[in-house]
C-alpha positions in Angstrom: 0.2 0.1 -0.1 3.1 2.6 1.1 4.8 1.9 -2.4 1.4 2.5 -4.3 0.6 5.6 -2.3 4.3 6.7 -3.7 3.9 5.3 -7.2 0.4 7.4 -7.5 2.0 10.7 -5.7 5.0 10.5 -8.4 2.3 9.9 -11.2 0.0 12.7 -9.9 3.2 15.3 -10.0 4.3 14.3 -13.5 0.9 14.7 -14.9 0.5 18.0 -13.2 4.3 19.1 -14.3 3.1 17.5 -17.7 -0.5 18.8 -18.5 -0.7 22.3 -16.9 -1.2 25.2 -18.9 1.7 27.5 -17.9 1.3 29.6 -20.9 -2.4 30.7 -19.8 -2.1 34.2 -18.0 -5.0 32.8 -15.3 -2.7 30.0 -14.7 0.0 32.0 -14.1 -1.6 34.3 -12.1 -3.0 31.9 -9.7 0.5 30.1 -9.5 1.9 33.8 -8.2 -1.0 34.0 -5.8 -0.4 30.7 -4.2 3.1 31.9 -3.7 1.9 35.3 -2.4 -0.8 33.5 0.2 2.0 31.4 1.3 4.3 34.2 1.7 1.6 36.2 3.7 0.8 33.2 6.1 4.2 33.1 7.1 4.8 36.7 7.8 1.4 37.0 9.8 0.6 34.0 11.2 3.7 31.6 11.8 5.7 33.3 14.3 3.0 35.1 16.2 0.0 32.7 16.2 1.8 29.2 15.5 4.4 29.4 17.3 2.9 30.1 20.5 0.2 27.5 19.8 2.6 24.8 19.3 4.8 25.5 22.7 0.9 25.5 24.3 0.4 22.1 22.6 3.6 21.1 24.0 3.0 22.2 27.2 -0.5 20.2 27.2 1.5 17.4 26.4 4.1 17.2 29.0 2.5 19.0 31.8 -0.9 18.4 32.2 -1.6 15.0 33.4 -4.0 12.6 31.7 -6.1 12.4 34.6 -7.0 16.3 34.6 -7.9 15.9 30.9 -10.1 13.0 31.4 -12.0 14.4 34.9 -12.8 17.3 32.8 -13.3 16.5 29.3 -13.1 12.9 29.1 -16.1 10.7 28.6 -16.6 10.4 32.7 -16.7 13.9 32.8 -19.7 16.2 33.6 -21.0 16.7 29.7 -22.5 20.0 31.0 -19.5 21.3 32.1 -17.5 19.9 29.4 -19.4 21.3 26.4 -19.9 24.5 28.3 -15.9 25.1 28.7 -15.4 23.9 25.1 -18.2 26.1 23.5 -16.7 29.6 24.9 -13.2 29.0 25.0 -12.7 31.2 21.6 -13.9 34.1 23.6 -10.2 34.5 24.7 -8.5 33.1 21.6 -8.0 35.3 18.7 -6.9 32.5 16.4 -7.6 31.6 13.0 -8.6 27.6 11.8 -5.0 26.7 11.7 -3.9 28.3 14.6 -6.0 26.4 16.6 -5.0 22.4 15.5 -2.1 22.3 17.7 -4.3 23.3 20.7 -7.1 20.8 19.8 -4.4 18.0 19.2 -2.8 18.7 22.9 -6.3 18.0 24.6 -7.4 15.4 22.0 -4.2 13.2 22.7 -4.3 13.9 26.5 -7.6 12.0 26.7 -10.3 14.8 26.0 -13.6 13.3 24.4 -14.5 13.3 20.8 -17.2 15.8 21.8 -15.4 18.5 23.4 -12.5 18.4 21.5 -14.5 19.1 18.3 -16.6 21.5 20.1 -13.1 23.1 20.8 -11.6 22.7 17.3 -14.7 24.7 16.4 -14.9 27.4 18.8 -11.4 28.3 19.2 -11.9 30.1 15.8 -15.5 30.9 15.5 -16.2 32.6 18.9 -14.0 35.5 18.7 -15.0 38.3 20.7 -13.3 41.1 18.4 -14.8 39.4 15.2 -18.3 39.1 16.8 -18.1 43.2 17.8 -16.6 44.0 14.3 -18.8 41.7 12.5 -21.7 43.9 13.9 -20.5 47.1 13.4 -19.6 46.5 10.1 -22.2 43.9 8.8 -25.2 45.2 10.6 -26.4 43.8 14.8 -28.4 41.1 13.1 -25.6 39.3 11.7 -23.4 39.9 14.3 -25.7 38.4 17.0 -26.7 35.6 14.8 -23.3 34.8 14.5 -22.3 34.7 17.9 -25.3 32.7 18.7 -25.1 30.4 15.9 -21.0 29.9 16.7 -21.9 28.7 20.4 -24.6 26.6 19.4 -22.6 24.8 16.5 -19.7 24.1 18.5 -22.0 21.8 20.7 -24.5 20.5 18.5 -21.5 19.5 16.5 -19.6 18.0 19.3 -22.6 16.2 20.7 -23.4 14.4 17.2 -19.7 13.6 16.8 -19.5 11.9 20.1 -22.7 10.2 19.1 -21.7 8.9 15.5 -18.5 7.7 16.8 -19.6 6.5 20.3 -18.3 2.7 19.8 -14.9 4.1 18.9 -14.8 6.6 21.3 -15.9 4.2 24.2 -12.6 2.3 23.1 -10.6 5.0 22.9 -11.3 6.3 26.5 -10.7 3.0 27.8 -7.8 2.8 26.1 -6.7 6.3 28.0 -8.4 4.9 31.2 -5.5 2.0 31.4 -2.9 4.2 30.7 -3.5 7.2 32.5 -0.5 8.0 35.2 -0.7 9.9 38.2 2.4 11.6 38.1 3.3 14.8 40.4 5.8 16.9 39.2 5.9 19.2 42.9 4.3 22.1 41.4 1.0 23.9 43.1 -2.5 24.1 41.0 -1.9 28.0 41.2 1.6 27.7 40.0 0.6 25.7 36.9 -2.4 27.9 36.3 -0.2 30.9 36.2 2.3 29.2 33.9 -0.8 28.1 31.3 -2.2 31.7 31.5 1.2 33.1 30.5 1.6 31.1 27.6 -2.3 32.0 26.5 -1.8 35.4 27.0 1.2 35.6 25.2 -0.4 34.1 22.3 -3.5 36.1 22.7 -1.3 39.6 22.5 1.2 38.4 20.0 -1.9 37.5 17.3 -3.5 40.9 18.4 -4.7 42.3 15.2 -4.4 46.3 14.2 -8.1 47.1 14.5 -9.6 49.3 11.2 -10.1 52.4 13.4 -7.7 54.1 15.6 -10.0 54.7 18.7 -11.3 52.3 21.5 -10.1 50.0 23.4 -9.2 47.1 20.9 -6.6 49.9 19.6 -5.4 50.8 23.1 -4.3 47.2 23.7 -2.6 47.0 20.0 -0.6 50.1 20.8 1.2 48.6 23.6 0.8 44.7 22.7 4.6 44.3 22.5 5.0 45.8 25.8 2.8 43.1 27.3 4.5 40.4 25.5 7.7 41.2 26.7 6.9 41.5 30.3 4.9 38.0 29.8 7.8 36.6 28.3 10.3 37.8 31.1 7.6 36.2 33.7 7.8 32.9 31.7 11.5 33.1 31.9 11.3 33.3 35.8 8.8 30.3 36.0 10.7 28.2 33.5 14.0 28.7 35.8 12.3 28.8 39.4 9.7 25.6 38.9 10.9 23.5 36.1 13.8 20.9 35.7 16.1 20.8 32.8 14.9 17.3 31.8 11.1 18.5 31.9 12.2 22.1 29.4 14.0 19.3 27.2 11.1 17.3 27.0 8.7 20.4 26.0 11.1 21.3 23.5 10.8 17.9 22.0 6.8 18.1 22.0 6.5 21.4 20.6 9.0 20.3 17.8 7.1 17.1 16.9 3.9 19.1 16.8 5.5 21.6 14.4 6.8 19.2 12.2 3.7 17.2 12.0 1.4 19.9 11.2 3.2 23.0 9.3 3.8 20.9 6.1 0.2 19.9 5.5 -0.5 23.7 6.2 1.9 25.0 4.2 0.7 22.8 1.4 -2.8 23.5 1.9 -2.4 27.3 2.1 -0.9 26.8 -1.2 -3.5 24.9 -2.9 -6.2 27.4 -1.6 -4.2 30.5 -2.7 -3.8 28.6 -6.3 -8.0 27.8 -6.1 -9.1 31.0 -4.9 -6.5 33.6 -4.5 -5.6 36.1 -1.6 -8.7 37.1 0.2 -9.7 40.4 -1.6 -8.0 39.6 -4.7 -9.3 38.1 -8.1 -6.0 36.0 -9.1 -7.0 32.3 -8.1 -8.4 29.8 -10.7 -11.8 30.4 -9.5 -12.8 33.9 -10.6 -14.3 35.9 -7.6 -16.8 37.6 -10.1 -18.5 33.8 -10.1 -18.8 33.7 -6.4 -20.1 36.8 -6.2 -22.8 35.6 -9.0 -24.0 32.3 -7.2 -24.5 33.6 -3.6 -27.1 36.4 -4.3 -30.8 35.8 -2.6 -31.7 33.2 -0.3 -31.6 30.0 -1.9 -30.4 26.5 -0.6 -28.1 26.6 -3.3 -26.9 30.0 -2.5 -26.5 29.1 1.1 -24.7 25.5 0.3 -22.3 27.1 -2.4 -21.5 30.4 0.2 -20.9 27.1 2.9 -18.4 25.4 0.7 -16.9 28.1 -0.1 -16.0 29.2 3.4 -15.4 25.7 4.5 -12.1 25.5 2.0 -11.2 29.1 1.9 -8.6 30.1 4.3 -9.5 33.4 6.1 -6.8 34.9 8.5 -8.3 36.5 11.6 -10.8 38.9 10.9 -10.3 39.1 7.2 -13.7 37.5 6.7 -15.0 40.8 7.7 -14.2 43.0 4.7 -14.4 40.2 2.1 -18.0 39.7 2.9 -18.8 43.3 3.0 -17.6 43.6 -0.7 -19.6 40.5 -1.5 -22.7 42.1 0.0 -22.0 44.9 -2.2 -22.2 42.6 -5.3 -25.2 41.2 -4.2 -24.6 38.3 -2.1 -27.7 37.5 0.2 -27.9 37.8 3.9 -28.4 34.4 4.7 -25.5 33.3 2.3 -23.4 35.6 4.1 -24.1 34.5 7.4 -23.8 30.8 6.5 -20.0 31.7 5.0 -19.3 33.8 8.4 -20.2 30.3 10.1 -18.2 28.1 8.1 -15.2 30.0 7.1 -13.3 31.4 9.9 -13.6 27.6 11.7 -13.0 25.7 8.7 -10.0 25.8 5.7 -8.7 23.3 3.3 -5.3 23.7 5.1 -7.1 22.6 8.4 -8.7 19.9 7.0 -5.7 18.2 6.3 -4.5 18.5 9.6 -7.1 17.3 10.8 -7.5 14.2 9.0 -3.9 13.3 9.8 -5.3 13.4 13.6 -9.0 11.9 13.4 -8.7 10.3 10.3 -10.8 10.3 6.9 -14.1 9.5 8.1 -14.1 11.3 11.1 -13.0 14.7 9.6 -15.6 13.6 6.6 -18.5 13.8 9.2 -17.1 16.9 10.8 -16.7 19.2 7.7 -20.1 17.7 6.3 -21.7 18.8 9.7 -20.4 22.2 9.7 -21.4 22.8 6.0 -25.3 21.5 6.3 -25.5 23.6 9.8 -24.2 26.8 8.1 -26.5 26.2 5.2 -29.6 25.7 7.1 -28.6 28.5 9.5 -28.1 30.8 6.2 -31.7 30.2 5.1 -33.4 30.3 8.4 -31.5 34.1 8.9 -32.1 34.8 5.1 -35.9 34.4 6.1 -35.7 36.1 9.1 -34.3 39.5 7.6 -35.5 39.2 4.2 
């Protein structure tokens, strides 16, 4: 099977190289867009979003006991509490669909149930307070409110349905965790571990804090001082590492962080380039699929328009907050209110790069179920919203 996959990969690359119409101006522009999008992703998201997320995932792997994860997010946990925590976690994480992946992998591999883990996977990039506020201000309070309510409900419903659909496999997986869990105490208090993880999360939050469109208000005030906050937090983190951790533990943390990075980054980079090739960068018209085609098929509030908007949102890569001006432009080109909400609910939480990584963690069957649930629910929500405001 491995040799067959290698053979098919070689044949696929050969056919693309042999048959690609590289002389076509549209194809040339799309290829350039793919590299532009990869460069933009590397400059804006890898250092200040993904790297802190990798370190948090590595810390979860090493310093959070399996017992603790299973107690609050595993099969034996209070389900209402597990889903409540997972569904609102994105309120403090201004991350995109790719940055949330290391965090999802961290809790899933430490024993979190499939339901709460996928609820977190959806809510992480979807329930972003700044994105919700800007959506309401730019696109209208109705769609902002619908996005906030829909995102919370989506995360819970998707998590519950995923747990139900794969309940047999999940039961066996949880039994395996229960049989192998350890009760290792490393001599740090709950307060110390809380401070440690809170510092890591705050470094991620402030390092990824984007520049608001308006130069006034709380969000811009935080943006102006964000690097001072990051430096102060790094200094405090350095003190904690020297005072509370052994050298061997830090080496293990580094190794786990690198393991997450080498497994995720190649898939993300490849996915970002494919997304750029097909759709171009957000706000441009350089991909193989012209943007005016997109605007023409998402007008009105038909089932097809909402479904296409959900599919486009699911496969296109949106950096944090970029979906708002894109949808604003599409609305100006005739996009319906329902499809706009459908794209908002499917887009930030999914992308082609994230699908590739999720498949490597959950497998094709679970990933297909997760993506299908997001697309179906976004489509239905868009139709309902379109009727309500139409």
